[in-house]
Steps between C-alpha positions, in 0.01 A plus 500: 500500500543877532282711726243750376728775630785383279273460199348844543843656559630345177193623310547851636870503412428374148236773456748763618770350276276546197468869585874520569581361157283762335734766635290594802754373756532733799339797328154348546335373815198271491223466755479158663120501464542544123750212481273281714209569266712432190636167623181394677618465858362644828621857552553471876708185458707657222556812712656287776716323242609838362608613847713187536651535151580862581669408828709244311584772244363320194251782444495866594189636666389854556201596714251771430273614216791507255643179640510145376747222432759415237789259465801600706737291289488377140281190446795298369660535845202355690483121503214277607733380774511857637120505525468146637762580762280784626160328506566123500826451683387153614557375146859621516574374849568135565151427628337164463248482218252315720573701817715253691691678779831333418563415137851478362730263319545320833138498616285522192132477419368286211514799262838640607714375211238593240446851641872562551564450127184673375548795731852549365359516144219737599735736682742503206211598273389773743856638512536521124150631417461876522191715506602625155486140376134486599401813310314420179419763240 
C-alpha cells in the first residue's frame, strides 16, 4: 500500500530515532551511506529521501566531510501521517482506489464505500502512530 520511498523514509527515521533516544540528538550527525547499509536499502535512493525529509524539516542535514543527518524534531512529534503526506499523498487525497477519474459519494466505483471507511481507519492510525512508537529496544 505504501511506496518504497515511504517505507525507506520510515526506516531511516526509526534508525535516527534510536540514536536520538540514546542521547545523540543534534550533537551527532550520521552519514546516509552508513544508515543505508545498516537498514539494507540502496544508498542513492536513501540520499534522495534524505534531501526530501530535510526540505520538509523532519531531519537536519549538513554537507561536507563532517556532515550527515539527524532528526530535526523529537521522534514523538513525527507521525506516520507526516511521512505519508510527503511521499504518498495519493493515499491521503480523495483518489479512487481503482483509478477512476470521478469517484465520490455521488459517482462511485464498486470499491468506493469500502475504501472510504478503510481509508478513514488507516489515516487515523497513521495520525496517532509516531516514529517513537516504532522504535524497539
